[in-house]
C-alpha positions in Angstrom: -20.6 23.0 -5.5 -21.6 23.7 -1.8 -24.8 21.4 -1.8 -22.7 18.6 -3.3 -20.0 19.1 -0.7 -22.4 19.0 2.1 -24.1 15.9 0.8 -20.8 14.2 0.3 -19.5 15.2 3.7 -22.5 13.5 5.3 -21.7 10.4 3.3 -18.1 10.5 4.2 -18.8 10.9 7.9 -20.5 7.5 8.0 -17.8 5.9 5.8 -16.3 4.2 8.8 -19.6 2.3 9.5 -19.7 -1.1 7.7 -22.0 -0.7 4.8 -24.5 -3.2 3.4 -22.9 -5.3 0.8 -23.3 -4.3 -2.8 -25.4 -6.4 -5.1 -22.4 -6.0 -7.3 -19.1 -4.1 -7.3 -18.3 -1.2 -9.6 -16.0 -3.4 -11.5 -18.8 -5.8 -12.2 -21.1 -3.0 -13.1 -18.6 -1.7 -15.6 -18.3 -5.1 -17.2 -22.0 -5.2 -17.7 -21.6 -2.6 -20.4 -20.4 -5.4 -22.6 -23.3 -7.7 -21.9 -26.5 -7.3 -24.0 -30.0 -8.7 -23.8 -30.3 -11.8 -21.6 -26.7 -12.8 -22.2 -24.4 -13.6 -19.2 -21.0 -13.3 -21.0 -19.6 -10.2 -22.7 -20.6 -10.0 -26.4 -22.6 -13.2 -26.3 -25.2 -13.1 -29.1 -28.5 -14.2 -27.5 -30.4 -13.8 -30.8 -27.9 -15.9 -32.8 -27.8 -18.6 -30.1 -31.6 -18.8 -30.1 -31.9 -19.8 -33.7 -31.2 -23.5 -34.7 -29.6 -22.5 -38.0 -27.1 -20.1 -36.3 -26.8 -21.2 -32.6 -23.2 -22.4 -33.1 -22.3 -18.8 -33.8 -23.6 -17.3 -30.5 -20.2 -17.2 -28.8 -17.9 -16.5 -31.8 -17.1 -12.9 -30.7 -16.2 -13.8 -27.1 -12.6 -15.0 -27.8 -12.1 -11.9 -30.0 -13.5 -9.7 -27.3 -11.3 -11.0 -24.5 -8.1 -9.1 -25.3 -9.7 -5.7 -26.0 -12.4 -6.1 -23.4 -10.0 -7.1 -20.7 -7.6 -4.4 -21.6 -10.2 -1.7 -21.5 -11.7 -2.9 -18.2 -8.3 -3.3 -16.6 -7.2 0.1 -17.8 -10.2 1.8 -16.3 -9.9 -0.2 -13.1 -6.2 0.7 -12.7 -6.5 4.3 -13.8 -9.5 5.2 -11.6 -8.0 3.4 -8.6 -4.6 4.9 -9.1 -6.0 8.4 -9.6 -8.0 8.2 -6.5 -5.5 6.4 -4.3 -2.6 8.7 -5.4 -4.4 12.0 -5.5 -2.2 14.6 -3.8 -3.1 14.7 -0.1 -1.7 18.1 0.6 1.5 19.4 2.2 2.6 17.8 5.5 3.3 21.3 6.8 0.7 23.8 5.7 1.0 26.5 8.3 3.8 28.7 9.5 6.7 26.7 10.9 8.7 27.3 14.1 11.7 26.0 16.0 12.4 26.4 19.7 15.4 28.4 20.8 15.9 28.4 24.6 12.3 27.2 25.0 10.9 30.1 22.9 9.2 29.4 19.6 11.0 31.2 16.7 9.3 31.4 13.2 11.2 29.6 10.4 8.8 30.7 7.6 6.8 33.7 6.7 4.1 32.3 4.4 1.6 29.4 5.0 3.5 27.2 2.6 2.5 25.2 -0.5 -0.7 23.2 -1.0 0.3 20.0 -3.0 4.1 20.4 -2.7 6.5 20.0 0.2 8.9 22.5 1.8 11.9 21.4 3.8 10.9 23.1 7.1 9.2 20.9 9.7 6.3 22.0 11.9 8.3 22.3 15.2 8.6 20.0 18.2 5.3 19.2 20.0 3.1 21.1 17.5 0.1 19.5 15.8 -1.4 20.5 12.5 -4.7 18.9 11.5 -7.2 19.6 8.7 -9.6 18.4 6.1 -9.4 18.8 2.3 -12.3 18.2 -0.1 -11.7 17.7 -3.8 -14.2 17.1 -6.5 -12.9 14.9 -9.4 -15.0 14.5 -12.6 -13.1 12.3 -15.0 -13.9 13.3 -18.6 -11.0 12.1 -20.9 -8.9 9.0 -21.4 -5.6 9.6 -23.2 -7.2 12.6 -24.9 -10.4 10.7 -25.9 -13.6 12.0 -24.4 -15.2 9.4 -22.1 -18.5 9.9 -23.9 -16.9 8.9 -27.2 -14.9 5.7 -26.5 -15.1 3.3 -29.4 -14.2 -0.3 -29.7 -14.4 -2.7 -32.6 -14.7 -6.5 -32.0 -14.0 -9.0 -34.6 -15.0 -12.6 -35.2 -12.8 -15.5 -34.2 -10.8 -17.2 -36.9 -12.9 -20.3 -37.8 -10.7 -23.2 -39.0 -12.0 -26.7 -38.5 -11.8 -30.1 -40.2 -13.7 -29.8 -43.5 -13.8 -26.0 -43.4 -12.0 -25.5 -46.7 -14.3 -27.9 -48.6 -17.5 -26.5 -46.9 -16.7 -22.8 -47.7 -14.6 -23.2 -50.8 -11.5 -21.4 -49.6 -8.5 -21.5 -47.3 -9.9 -21.2 -43.8 -6.5 -20.5 -42.3 -6.8 -17.0 -43.9 -8.6 -14.5 -41.6 -11.7 -13.6 -43.6 -12.6 -17.1 -44.7 -15.5 -18.0 -44.3 -17.1 -14.8 -45.4 -19.0 -14.3 -42.0 -15.6 -13.7 -40.4 -15.8 -10.2 -41.8 -18.8 -9.4 -39.6 -17.9 -6.5 -37.4 -19.2 -5.5 -34.0 -18.8 -1.8 -33.2 -19.3 -0.6 -29.6 -19.6 3.0 -28.4 -19.2 3.9 -24.8 -20.6 7.0 -23.0 -19.0 7.0 -19.5 -18.7 9.3 -16.5 -16.8 8.7 -13.3 -17.1 11.2 -10.4 -15.4 11.1 -7.1 -15.7 13.3 -3.9 -12.4 12.9 -2.0 -12.2 14.0 1.6 -8.7 13.9 3.1 -8.4 13.9 6.8 -4.8 14.6 7.8 -2.6 15.5 10.7 1.1 16.2 11.3 2.9 16.0 14.6 6.3 17.5 15.3 8.3 14.7 17.0 11.4 16.9 17.2 12.4 20.3 15.6 13.7 18.3 12.6 11.3 15.3 12.3 7.5 15.2 11.6 5.1 12.3 11.5 2.0 12.6 9.3 -1.1 10.5 8.7 -3.7 11.0 5.9 -7.0 9.2 5.7 -9.0 9.7 2.4 -12.8 9.2 2.5 -14.2 8.7 -1.0 -17.7 8.9 -2.5 -17.4 7.3 -6.0 -20.1 7.2 -8.7 -20.3 5.8 -12.2 -22.7 6.2 -15.1 -22.3 4.3 -18.4 -24.2 3.6 -21.6 -23.0 1.3 -24.3 -24.5 1.0 -27.8 -23.3 -1.9 -30.0 -24.0 -2.3 -33.7 -23.4 -5.4 -35.8 -22.4 -5.0 -39.5 -23.1 -8.3 -41.2 -21.1 -9.3 -44.3 -23.5 -12.0 -45.4 -27.2 -12.2 -46.4 -28.8 -13.8 -44.4 -26.9 -12.7 -41.3 -25.2 -15.1 -39.0 -24.7 -12.8 -36.0 -27.4 -10.7 -34.4 -28.6 -9.6 -31.0 -32.3 -10.6 -31.3 -35.0 -11.4 -33.8 -34.5 -14.0 -36.5 -32.0 -14.7 -39.2 -34.5 -13.3 -41.7 -35.3 -10.2 -39.6 -32.3 -9.7 -37.3 -31.9 -7.1 -34.6 -28.4 -5.6 -35.3 -28.2 -3.1 -32.5 -28.4 -3.4 -28.7 -27.8 -1.1 -25.7 -26.8 -1.5 -22.1 -26.8 1.0 -19.2 -25.3 0.9 -15.7 -25.5 3.2 -12.7 -23.5 2.5 -9.5 -21.8 4.2 -6.6 -19.7 3.3 -3.6 -18.5 5.0 -0.5 -15.6 4.1 1.8 -12.1 4.6 3.1 -9.3 5.0 0.5 -5.7 4.0 0.8 -4.3 5.4 4.0 -1.0 7.2 3.9 1.7 7.6 6.5 4.6 10.0 6.1 7.8 10.9 7.8 9.7 14.1 6.9 13.1 15.1 8.2 14.9 18.5 7.8 18.4 17.2 7.1 20.2 20.5 6.5 19.4 24.2 6.6 20.8 27.7 6.3 19.6 31.2 6.8 17.5 31.2 3.6 17.4 27.5 2.5 16.6 24.0 3.7 17.0 20.5 2.5 14.6 17.7 3.5 13.7 14.1 2.9 10.2 12.5 3.0 9.3 8.9 3.0 5.7 7.7 2.5 3.8 4.5 2.5 0.2 3.8 1.4 -1.7 0.8 2.8 -4.3 -1.0 0.5 -7.2 -0.1 2.7 -9.4 1.1 -0.1 -11.7 -1.5 -1.9 -10.1 -2.1 -5.3 -13.3 -3.6 -6.7 -15.2 -0.3 -6.1 -12.3 1.9 -7.4 -11.6 3.2 -3.9 -8.0 2.0 -3.8 -5.3 0.1 -5.7 -5.5 -3.1 -3.6 -1.7 -3.0 -3.2 1.0 -1.4 -1.1 2.9 1.5 -2.4 5.9 3.3 -1.0 8.0 6.3 -2.0 10.6 8.9 -1.1 10.9 12.6 -1.9 13.9 14.9 -1.8 12.9 18.5 -0.9 14.7 21.8 -1.4 13.2 25.1 -0.5 14.2 28.7 0.1 12.9 31.8 1.7 13.7 35.3 0.3 11.6 37.8 2.1 8.0 37.0 1.2 8.9 34.7 -1.7 9.5 31.0 -1.0 10.5 28.7 -4.0 10.6 25.0 -3.6 11.4 21.8 -5.7 10.6 18.2 -5.0 11.9 15.1 -6.8 10.9 11.6 -5.8 10.2 8.0 -6.7 7.1 5.9 -5.9 7.0 2.1 -6.0 3.7 0.5 -6.9 3.1 -3.2 -6.3 0.1 -3.7 -8.5 0.2 -6.1 -11.4 -0.6 -3.3 -13.9 0.6 -0.3 -11.9 3.9 1.3 -13.0 6.4 2.9 -10.7 6.6 6.7 -11.2 9.0 9.5 -10.9 7.5 12.6 -9.3 8.7 16.2 -10.0 7.2 19.3 -8.5 8.4 22.9 -8.8 6.8 26.1 -7.6 6.6 28.7 -5.0 4.4 30.2 -2.2 4.3 33.9 -1.7 3.1 35.9 1.3 0.6 38.4 0.0 -0.3 39.7 3.5 0.0 38.5 7.1 -3.3 36.6 6.6 -2.9 35.4 2.9 -0.5 33.3 0.9 -0.5 32.5 -2.8 0.7 29.0 -3.8 1.5 27.9 -7.4 3.1 24.6 -8.6 3.8 22.4 -11.6 3.4 18.7 -10.8 4.6 15.9 -13.0 4.3 12.1 -12.7 6.2 10.0 -15.2 5.8 6.2 -15.4 9.0 4.1 -15.3 9.8 1.3 -17.8 7.6 -0.3 -20.4 3.8 0.0 -20.2 2.3 -3.0 -18.4 -1.1 -2.6 -20.1 -1.6 -1.8 -23.8 -4.6 -1.8 -26.1 -4.8 -3.8 -29.3 -4.3 -1.4 -32.2 -5.1 -3.1 -35.5 -6.8 -6.2 -36.7 -5.5 -7.5 -40.0 -7.9 -9.2 -42.5 -6.5 -11.3 -45.3 -9.7 -12.1 -47.3 -11.6 -11.2 -49.4 -8.9 -8.5 -49.5 -6.2 -7.3 -47.2 -7.2 -4.5 -44.9 -6.9 -3.3 -41.3 -9.5 -2.5 -38.7 -8.7 -0.3 -35.7 -9.6 -2.1 -32.4 -10.2 1.1 -30.4 -9.8 4.9 -30.7 -7.9 4.9 -27.4 -4.2 5.4 -28.4 -1.3 3.4 -27.0 0.6 6.2 -25.4 2.6 6.8 -22.2 0.5 8.1 -19.3 2.8 11.0 -18.3 0.8 13.4 -16.1 1.5 17.1 -16.0 -0.7 19.5 -13.9 -0.7 23.1 -12.8 -1.8 23.9 -9.3 -2.9 27.4 -8.2 -4.4 28.2 -4.8 -4.6 30.5 -1.8 -4.5 30.2 1.9 -6.3 32.6 4.2 -6.0 32.8 8.0 -8.9 33.8 10.1 -8.6 35.8 13.3 -9.0 32.6 15.3 -6.0 31.1 13.5 -8.0 28.7 11.2 -6.6 28.4 7.7 -9.0 28.3 4.8 -7.6 26.7 1.6 -8.8 27.1 -2.0 -7.1 25.5 -5.0 -7.6 24.4 -8.5 -5.6 21.6 -10.3 -5.6 21.9 -14.1 -4.2 19.1 -16.4 -1.7 20.3 -18.9 -1.6 17.2 -21.1 -3.8 14.3 -22.0 -2.0 11.3 -20.4 -4.1 8.7 -18.5 -7.6 9.3 -17.2 -8.2 13.0 -16.6 -10.6 15.5 -15.3 -11.1 19.0 -16.9 -10.1 20.6 -13.6 -10.2 19.7 -10.0 -11.3 22.2 -7.3 -10.1 21.7 -3.7 -11.4 23.4 -0.5 -9.9 22.8 2.9 -9.5 23.9 6.5 -6.5 23.5 8.8 -5.5 24.4 12.3 -2.2 24.3 14.2 -1.8 23.8 17.9 
C-alpha cells in the first residue's frame, strides 16, 4: 500500500491548485455505461433506428429505462458522495489531554484516546493538535450485491395508439400486446470505485473546556466500469437490436468507462465542550458542520450543507477508558437521509508509548427511504408473469462497522496511528475493509 500512498499524497498535495477541466464529470462517465454504439441517449437502439422497417422502435426502451436508470445512477451518486464526505475524520482530541492548575499543566487522561470516536476531555487551553490521516477505500458491494455483478432488466414501453388493437389483433392496453413488448433488455454491470482520502486536521484549545477543530479532506477518486447488455427478442424477425439488420441483428453490446478526479472534499468544522466532569468521568457535547466544498459531480462531496451534534460520555479507570457517543446529523441533499449516530468502545493504555483503541460504529437513516429501486415489472400478456427490475434489494442502508487500531508515540512526541475499519453488515455501498494510517503531533 505504501507506493499507492506516496502516489496519492503527491496528488493530494496539488489538490488546492485549480485543475484543468474534465472532458466529462464522473457522473457523466457513469451514465455512459447505459449508452451503446453511436447512441447519445441511454438504451437508444442505434441498429433498430437505422432500419426503415424498425426505426420507430429505436427509442422504445428509453421511457422504460428512466426509472431504473435514474434510480441506479442517483443511488451511486448519493452513496459514493455520502460515504466519502461523511467518512470518519478522526477524534478531535487524539493525544493525552491536560488542564492547567495554577498555571501548571495537569494530565486528564492516561491513554492517547480513541481513533474514530470522541471522549469528553478537551485538549487544554492554548494547546494545538494537528495531523494527517490517510484512508484507502475500495468499494466492492452495494446492499450485499457485488459491484462486479449488478444486474438490471429494462422493458419495452407500453404501446397503445389509435388503431393498435386492429393492427395487432389484441387489447393494446394490456402490457404484453403487441408481442414485441415482451422483448427484454438485460444489462450487467462490473464496477469498481476507489478513493484515497487524506484528512488534514487540527484542534485548538480555546479554553480548558472548549476546543475548536477543522478538518480538510483531500480526495483522489477513480472509477472503472464495464456494462454488457443483451436483448432477448420475442418475435422473429426482431424489432429491437443494437446493430446489424432485422434479418441478422446484433443482440449484444458493451460499453466501458475509466475516469478519475482529485480535489478537496467537504470541509468540516467542529466545536467540543466539556460540560461536566468528575474524578473518573466526563460529559461532553460536540457540534459539527460540513460545507459543500467537494465537487458533487465528481463524487468528491455531497453538494449540500450538513450539520450535527454528538453527546459524549467517557470514563477513565486506571489504564482502561470506555466511551459512548450518540448523535444526530442533518443532511440537506434531496436524496440524502438524516442519520442517528451511535458509537461505543474503549481505548486502553498498553504502555506509556502505546494505546489500543476499539469501537463499534453505527449510522441509522431516519424516516422513509428517499430513493428506492423498482422491484417487479408485471406482464399481462401473453400470460401473467413478473420480471425483476434489478438484483439490488430495496433495504434500509443501516451501517454497522467495527474499528480496531493502535497509537504509538515516538521519542520525539509524534503519534503514529494504524487502524482498520471492517463492515459488519451489507447496508449501502461498502468496502471489504478500510485501512487508515496517520500521524499527529501536539504542541
